[in-house]
BAFI-3210 file (N, C-alpha, C; in Angstrom, 3 decimals, decimal comma, padded with zeros to 6 digits):
// residues 194
n [1|2|3|4|5|6|7|8|9|10|11|12|13|14|15|16|17|18|19|20|21|22|23|24|25|26|27|28|29|30|31|32|33|34|35|36|37|38|39|40|41|42|43|44|45|46|47|48|49|50|51|52|53|54|55|56|57|58|59|60|61|62|63|64|65|66|67|68|69|70|71|72|73|74|75|76|77|78|79|80|81|82|83|84|85|86|87|88|89|90|91|92|93|94|95|96|97|98|99|100|101|102|103|104|105|106|107|108|109|110|111|112|113|114|115|116|117|118|119|120|121|122|123|124|125|126|127|128|129|130|131|132|133|134|135|136|137|138|139|140|141|142|143|144|145|146|147|148|149|150|151|152|153|154|155|156|157|158|159|160|161|162|163|164|165|166|167|168|169|170|171|172|173|174|175|176|177|178|179|180|181|182|183|184|185|186|187|188|189|190|191|192|193|194]
n.u [000,774|000,267|000,606|-000,306|-000,281|-002,394|-001,666|-000,015|-002,207|-003,418|-004,141|-002,430|000,026|-000,134|-000,069|-002,574|-005,482|-006,804|-008,606|-011,760|-012,461|-012,945|-010,518|-009,080|-006,117|-003,225|-000,604|001,726|000,773|-000,198|001,697|002,977|001,434|001,373|004,118|004,549|002,562|004,101|006,399|004,955|004,406|006,883|007,512|005,332|005,143|004,229|002,349|000,286|-002,166|-002,977|-003,750|-006,051|-007,377|-008,205|-009,400|-010,001|-013,012|-012,660|-011,943|-009,255|-007,840|-008,844|-008,280|-005,681|-005,207|-006,532|-004,795|-002,401|-003,310|-003,393|-000,646|000,347|-000,476|-003,071|-006,828|-008,050|-010,683|-011,191|-011,535|-012,047|-013,858|-013,898|-015,165|-014,499|-011,652|-011,732|-009,959|-009,009|-011,374|-011,122|-012,922|-014,330|-011,973|-011,159|-009,913|-008,154|-004,910|-002,758|-001,269|-002,989|-005,261|-003,902|-003,845|-006,511|-007,562|-005,562|-005,025|-006,495|-004,869|-002,557|-003,579|-004,081|-001,426|000,042|-001,269|-001,462|-002,718|-004,918|-006,389|-009,341|-010,932|-012,745|-016,240|-019,008|-018,479|-015,925|-012,690|-010,335|-007,122|-007,229|-009,791|-009,879|-008,288|-009,965|-011,610|-009,952|-008,485|-010,768|-010,950|-008,585|-008,510|-010,832|-009,000|-008,097|-006,549|-003,404|-003,102|-003,413|-003,102|-004,815|-004,993|-004,729|-002,782|-003,443|-004,594|-002,580|-001,149|-002,550|-002,440|000,382|000,464|-001,367|-000,060|002,718|002,934|004,002|004,579|002,312|002,117|004,585|003,604|001,222|002,647|004,676|006,002|004,229|005,323|004,108|005,298|005,907|005,780|004,477|005,351|003,794|004,339|003,089|002,580|002,542|004,086|006,620|007,500|007,975|009,100|009,387]
n.v [-001,124|002,165|005,546|008,758|012,061|014,498|017,601|020,799|022,970|026,407|026,842|024,758|025,783|028,154|026,908|026,110|024,355|022,065|019,809|018,857|020,836|021,940|022,904|024,382|022,944|024,808|026,653|025,403|022,953|022,081|021,688|019,726|017,542|016,911|016,232|013,656|012,143|011,502|010,310|008,298|007,264|006,262|004,451|002,556|001,814|-000,510|-001,570|-000,723|-000,762|-002,447|-001,515|-000,355|002,824|004,971|007,533|010,112|011,725|014,474|017,988|018,469|016,234|014,927|016,455|016,014|013,512|013,892|015,050|013,761|011,537|012,304|013,569|010,760|009,908|008,898|008,892|011,427|011,383|008,659|007,176|005,893|007,035|007,150|007,466|006,835|007,346|010,220|012,933|013,698|015,255|018,152|019,504|022,523|023,630|024,028|025,922|027,582|028,324|026,820|028,402|030,459|029,581|028,599|031,420|031,734|029,437|028,057|025,885|023,880|023,648|022,746|020,523|018,846|018,264|017,250|014,587|013,395|011,858|010,909|012,783|014,907|017,584|020,408|020,517|018,981|016,731|016,619|014,024|012,198|011,170|008,380|007,647|008,196|005,909|003,786|004,211|004,129|001,409|-000,026|000,616|-000,088|-003,088|-003,798|-003,293|-004,681|-005,661|-004,310|-000,906|002,620|005,377|008,580|010,361|011,818|013,822|013,008|010,466|009,166|008,875|007,491|005,129|004,374|003,730|001,539|-000,001|-000,180|-000,124|001,758|003,747|005,399|008,377|008,475|008,209|009,904|012,536|012,287|014,093|014,134|014,260|016,241|015,999|013,597|010,114|007,330|003,814|001,216|-002,557|-005,452|-007,253|-005,065|-004,694|-003,251|-000,113|002,490|006,065|007,594]
n.w [-000,129|-000,830|000,903|001,070|002,063|001,737|-000,210|000,756|002,309|002,792|005,509|006,626|006,280|007,724|010,217|011,472|013,048|011,422|010,753|010,196|008,322|004,911|003,493|000,729|-001,621|-001,642|-003,860|-003,257|-002,260|-004,751|-006,347|-005,050|-004,629|-007,580|-007,890|-006,375|-007,559|-009,768|-008,790|-008,018|-010,080|-010,928|-009,472|-009,105|-012,138|-014,993|-012,978|-012,118|-012,779|-011,425|-008,967|-006,620|-005,991|-003,480|-001,450|001,037|001,428|001,926|000,396|-000,258|-000,432|-002,009|-004,282|-004,263|-004,835|-007,584|-008,717|-008,596|-009,980|-012,306|-013,211|-013,501|-015,715|-015,575|-015,666|-014,076|-012,115|-011,646|-009,456|-005,986|-002,863|000,764|003,688|006,009|005,722|006,357|008,087|011,556|013,726|014,952|016,294|018,268|017,834|015,310|013,010|014,250|015,454|017,760|019,190|019,319|020,857|023,396|024,345|024,890|026,468|028,112|029,728|028,339|026,212|027,660|028,717|026,380|025,354|027,252|027,061|024,109|022,330|023,314|023,978|023,832|021,904|022,800|021,718|020,027|017,666|018,212|018,159|019,731|018,764|019,822|018,997|016,221|015,577|015,660|013,549|011,311|011,668|011,143|008,641|007,416|007,486|005,841|003,442|000,846|-001,710|-003,778|-002,875|-003,545|-001,630|-000,753|001,855|005,267|007,872|010,521|010,159|009,076|011,447|012,957|011,556|011,729|013,950|014,663|012,521|012,801|015,274|016,411|019,655|021,510|022,053|020,658|018,114|017,805|017,904|015,487|012,616|009,959|006,468|003,235|000,933|000,229|-000,476|001,275|001,893|002,583|003,594|002,729|004,837|006,682|008,653|008,004|007,256|005,488|004,689|001,079]
ca.u [000,031|001,109|-000,222|000,270|-001,139|-002,833|-000,698|-000,281|-003,083|-002,644|-004,116|-001,358|001,392|-000,477|-000,270|-004,052|-005,812|-007,622|-009,720|-012,582|-012,772|-012,463|-009,727|-008,260|-004,830|-002,630|000,102|002,528|000,354|-000,420|002,981|003,508|000,574|001,836|005,441|004,169|002,265|005,374|006,864|004,399|004,239|008,156|007,432|004,280|005,205|003,244|001,501|-000,372|-003,543|-003,626|-003,950|-007,316|-007,179|-009,065|-009,426|-010,420|-013,713|-012,079|-011,598|-007,708|-007,615|-009,630|-007,583|-004,065|-005,525|-006,784|-003,543|-001,419|-003,353|-003,025|000,859|000,623|-001,183|-004,111|-008,068|-007,840|-011,589|-011,341|-011,072|-013,002|-013,896|-014,036|-015,640|-013,594|-010,565|-011,481|-009,088|-009,376|-012,053|-010,491|-014,223|-014,399|-011,047|-010,960|-009,477|-007,258|-003,498|-002,209|-000,720|-004,327|-005,804|-003,488|-004,481|-007,997|-007,782|-004,190|-005,330|-006,705|-003,809|-001,500|-004,107|-003,664|000,001|000,223|-001,457|-002,008|-003,440|-005,971|-007,094|-010,530|-010,997|-014,362|-017,145|-019,761|-017,853|-014,491|-012,329|-009,194|-006,334|-007,820|-011,142|-009,619|-007,616|-011,062|-012,226|-008,716|-008,107|-012,065|-010,607|-007,368|-009,270|-011,253|-008,221|-008,046|-005,785|-002,513|-003,930|-002,838|-004,197|-004,800|-005,728|-004,591|-001,919|-003,846|-005,183|-001,275|-000,340|-003,157|-001,829|001,625|-000,069|-001,769|000,578|003,953|003,185|004,346|004,058|000,799|003,220|005,337|002,585|000,763|003,772|005,639|006,033|003,996|005,146|003,290|005,999|006,677|005,087|004,498|005,256|003,651|004,456|002,070|002,404|002,416|005,377|007,610|006,837|009,397|008,673|010,278]
ca.v [000,258|003,507|006,441|010,283|012,921|015,805|018,501|021,768|024,080|027,511|026,592|024,146|026,696|029,044|025,875|026,086|023,050|021,972|018,574|018,515|021,955|021,574|023,658|023,623|023,086|026,014|026,384|024,657|021,523|021,457|021,003|018,537|016,331|016,621|015,538|012,684|011,567|011,708|009,127|006,938|006,529|005,604|003,240|001,431|001,433|-001,397|-002,684|000,608|-001,218|-003,877|-000,797|000,235|003,997|005,470|009,163|010,729|012,924|016,014|018,565|018,779|014,984|014,820|017,211|015,728|012,258|013,771|015,668|013,003|010,670|013,172|013,282|009,169|009,784|008,250|009,392|012,258|011,232|007,488|006,587|005,580|007,677|006,132|008,196|006,527|007,957|011,561|013,427|013,703|016,088|019,087|020,148|023,709|024,245|023,705|027,049|027,987|027,499|026,591|029,768|031,466|028,620|029,020|032,625|031,943|028,129|027,293|024,620|022,836|023,005|021,849|018,875|017,875|018,538|015,940|013,242|013,996|010,539|010,334|014,207|015,139|018,974|020,663|020,014|017,564|015,952|016,041|012,870|011,841|010,262|007,258|007,193|007,963|004,808|003,157|004,198|003,682|000,151|-000,674|000,826|-000,816|-004,323|-003,615|-003,207|-006,319|-005,659|-003,308|000,473|003,735|006,137|009,556|011,251|013,173|013,644|011,726|009,164|008,394|008,928|006,065|003,719|003,979|003,150|000,439|-001,396|-000,498|-000,620|002,873|003,922|006,449|009,478|009,119|008,505|011,549|013,800|012,369|014,594|013,328|015,610|016,435|016,134|012,179|008,495|006,102|002,595|000,059|-003,870|-006,536|-007,719|-003,993|-004,200|-002,353|000,970|003,603|006,786|007,224]
ca.w [-000,013|-000,764|001,306|000,689|002,885|000,657|-000,211|001,398|002,504|003,423|007,208|006,832|006,212|009,183|011,622|012,038|013,266|009,723|010,856|008,945|007,571|003,613|002,860|-000,857|-001,437|-002,186|-004,900|-003,196|-002,077|-005,971|-006,773|-003,902|-005,404|-008,801|-007,616|-005,338|-008,691|-010,548|-007,899|-007,703|-011,452|-011,222|-008,256|-009,735|-013,358|-015,124|-012,238|-011,871|-013,169|-010,358|-007,749|-006,233|-005,681|-002,761|-001,257|001,789|000,844|001,844|-001,016|-000,263|-000,517|-003,632|-005,214|-004,486|-005,855|-008,842|-009,681|-008,556|-010,872|-013,531|-013,229|-013,764|-016,788|-015,557|-015,772|-012,464|-011,145|-011,146|-007,785|-005,089|-002,026|001,857|004,727|007,251|005,812|006,766|008,787|012,760|014,213|016,144|016,788|018,392|017,703|014,048|012,316|015,469|016,007|019,195|019,906|019,521|021,818|024,659|024,686|025,372|027,379|028,442|030,654|027,639|025,678|028,531|028,704|025,268|025,532|028,260|026,658|022,804|021,831|024,048|024,294|022,934|022,197|023,048|020,754|020,049|017,098|018,437|018,165|020,171|017,835|019,416|018,563|015,055|015,269|015,630|011,906|010,500|011,917|010,290|006,969|007,153|007,594|004,232|002,379|000,000|-002,829|-003,551|-002,661|-003,337|-000,688|000,027|003,145|006,158|008,754|011,768|009,924|008,703|012,701|013,089|010,661|012,390|015,669|014,100|012,017|013,084|016,901|017,030|020,856|021,290|022,225|019,193|016,901|018,114|017,775|014,486|011,478|008,337|005,348|002,165|-000,020|000,215|-000,409|002,297|001,378|003,650|002,942|002,985|006,241|007,931|009,805|006,952|006,709|005,155|003,376|-000,163]
c.u [000,740|000,019|000,485|-000,812|-001,174|-001,896|-001,004|-001,428|-002,252|-003,010|-003,125|000,071|000,994|-000,383|-001,670|-004,665|-006,966|-008,784|-010,371|-013,280|-012,163|-011,962|-008,999|-006,751|-004,293|-001,573|001,263|002,180|-000,002|000,390|003,466|002,452|001,176|003,218|005,148|003,324|002,938|006,379|006,290|004,424|005,464|008,190|006,389|004,774|004,005|002,213|000,310|-002,011|-003,853|-004,044|-005,317|-006,978|-008,200|-008,583|-010,297|-011,756|-013,550|-011,442|-009,707|-007,019|-007,469|-008,560|-006,259|-004,392|-005,502|-005,559|-002,614|-001,681|-003,479|-001,622|001,136|000,182|-002,432|-005,436|-008,253|-009,007|-011,646|-010,521|-012,131|-013,128|-014,432|-014,519|-014,456|-012,007|-010,240|-010,819|-009,973|-010,282|-011,390|-012,087|-014,165|-013,386|-010,121|-010,758|-008,640|-006,100|-003,547|-002,105|-002,256|-005,065|-005,286|-003,641|-005,427|-008,269|-006,503|-004,466|-005,344|-005,469|-002,805|-001,921|-003,430|-002,001|000,747|-000,076|-002,389|-002,998|-004,499|-007,069|-008,155|-010,943|-012,368|-015,006|-017,630|-019,200|-016,497|-013,985|-010,608|-008,480|-006,927|-008,982|-010,839|-009,062|-008,783|-011,322|-010,966|-008,317|-009,152|-011,373|-009,327|-007,734|-009,959|-010,116|-007,678|-006,925|-004,532|-003,411|-003,219|-003,896|-004,183|-005,473|-004,952|-003,514|-002,239|-004,172|-003,591|-000,593|-001,361|-002,605|-000,339|001,668|-000,189|-000,617|002,135|004,054|003,724|003,878|003,216|001,772|004,049|004,857|001,797|001,675|004,496|005,381|005,457|003,840|004,331|003,984|006,777|005,580|005,416|004,350|005,108|003,647|003,354|001,654|002,183|003,468|006,622|007,013|007,961|008,709|009,791|010,157]
c.v [001,231|004,353|007,710|011,549|013,918|016,897|019,904|022,733|025,181|027,601|025,612|025,047|027,823|028,292|026,020|024,765|022,829|021,024|018,527|019,507|021,651|022,897|023,541|023,544|024,375|025,590|025,184|023,246|021,055|021,186|019,498|017,327|016,077|015,810|013,904|011,806|011,086|010,279|008,143|006,269|005,801|004,367|002,028|000,924|000,435|-001,829|-001,644|-000,095|-002,213|-003,035|-000,491|001,779|004,563|006,849|009,524|011,688|014,157|016,863|018,394|017,279|014,655|015,507|016,647|014,662|012,643|014,449|014,633|011,896|011,205|012,846|011,730|009,087|008,714|009,119|010,136|011,611|009,703|006,803|006,217|006,529|006,301|007,033|007,826|007,082|009,574|012,124|013,797|014,872|016,875|020,037|021,807|024,383|024,137|025,336|027,939|027,194|027,574|027,660|030,640|030,944|029,031|030,470|032,517|030,661|027,591|026,172|023,609|022,539|022,689|020,714|017,965|017,857|017,466|014,572|013,603|012,994|010,618|011,647|014,012|016,644|019,046|020,610|018,749|016,505|015,961|014,527|013,350|011,172|008,932|006,711|007,264|006,605|004,043|002,671|003,717|002,164|-000,701|-000,641|000,013|-002,454|-004,660|-003,883|-004,697|-006,755|-004,503|-001,966|001,573|004,775|007,390|010,491|012,117|012,521|012,366|010,695|008,443|008,230|007,639|005,096|003,442|003,233|001,898|-000,814|-001,450|-000,574|000,524|003,591|005,373|007,701|009,821|009,357|009,735|012,958|013,601|013,302|014,013|014,552|015,035|016,342|014,340|011,101|007,888|005,037|001,686|-001,486|-004,397|-006,471|-006,612|-003,634|-003,434|-001,137|001,853|004,487|007,096|008,642]
c.w [000,181|-000,646|001,169|001,187|001,793|000,609|000,339|001,138|002,931|004,996|007,384|007,313|007,632|010,467|012,192|011,711|012,271|010,009|009,818|008,035|006,338|003,043|001,517|-000,578|-002,305|-003,391|-004,724|-002,864|-003,696|-006,478|-006,135|-004,678|-006,709|-008,692|-007,282|-006,473|-009,666|-010,000|-007,904|-009,281|-011,677|-010,419|-008,907|-011,177|-014,256|-014,186|-011,693|-011,921|-011,910|-008,780|-007,457|-005,330|-004,874|-002,307|000,099|001,129|000,694|000,623|-001,052|-000,746|-001,686|-004,563|-005,460|-005,124|-007,346|-009,408|-009,344|-009,855|-012,531|-013,978|-013,805|-014,942|-016,620|-015,488|-014,014|-011,736|-010,949|-010,440|-006,668|-003,651|-000,608|002,988|005,971|006,882|005,956|007,741|010,403|012,726|015,195|016,965|017,068|017,749|016,139|013,629|013,511|015,156|017,429|020,234|020,397|020,688|023,349|025,285|025,597|026,711|027,781|029,386|029,821|026,940|026,360|028,311|027,625|024,789|026,244|028,129|025,641|022,089|022,181|024,627|022,815|022,899|022,498|021,299|020,266|019,176|016,989|018,677|019,035|018,609|018,094|019,046|016,903|014,666|014,881|013,881|010,983|010,447|011,217|008,766|006,384|007,011|006,500|003,478|001,634|-001,197|-002,721|-003,930|-002,584|-002,668|000,027|000,818|003,787|007,099|009,864|011,073|009,305|010,452|012,732|012,917|011,293|013,515|015,698|013,619|012,014|014,912|017,224|018,534|020,696|021,339|021,097|018,492|017,169|017,688|016,125|013,469|010,200|007,253|003,899|000,921|-000,333|-000,020|000,941|001,553|002,637|003,260|003,493|004,336|007,408|008,587|009,203|006,383|006,439|004,339|002,171|-000,595]
res [m|y|m|i|r|h|g|q|t|d|w|n|a|e|a|r|l|q|g|q|k|d|i|p|l|n|a|l|g|r|e|q|a|h|a|n|g|l|a|l|s|a|l|l|g|d|t|v|s|t|y|d|f|v|s|s|p|l|g|r|a|r|q|t|m|e|l|a|r|a|a|m|g|l|v|p|g|d|y|r|i|d|e|r|l|m|e|i|s|f|g|d|w|e|g|s|t|l|r|e|l|k|q|v|t|p|e|r|v|a|a|r|r|a|a|k|w|d|f|i|p|p|g|a|d|a|e|s|y|e|i|l|s|w|r|i|g|s|w|l|s|s|v|e|r|p|t|v|c|v|c|h|g|g|v|i|r|a|v|f|r|l|l|a|d|m|p|r|d|e|a|a|e|i|g|i|p|q|d|r|v|l|r|i|d|r|d|g|k|s|v|a|w|l]
***
């Protein structure tokens, strides 16, 4: 399986908690998506037709998938959507930076820092990384063939936790690049950025 985090958005550049808000790619994000498509094309070669292509339903992931597929010489819109691949919900915190939140609710930001994997922000639809990992575990168990997936940083953190058995604290903090492709071998034990 190959996983790609969506390309950069303006909110990524501003360190805003994006979550499930539908923010489009910026110019750099479009370049990253195209470059990741070229990299995948070189990696997959003639085997590309054996792969299932699946994306989060959020626009930034779909735009990344379509730009990557175009760079591979494939029909841009010929892929599936899976709701389970949607980014973690940051609830009421979406659209804010941690710096801004620290000014308003420093105790909640400190609580998140102390236990990021299990922390649930305020808001009815908010999730922790642990809750997100339940969705992602369900999706992973449904993968039946070689797959190219475009998703989000939180989703890939959950994959590291579930497949690579990465410790919770490490998985919650690991940086997820937007300009590289992640390869996960069939057994799930070999995970590497390309």
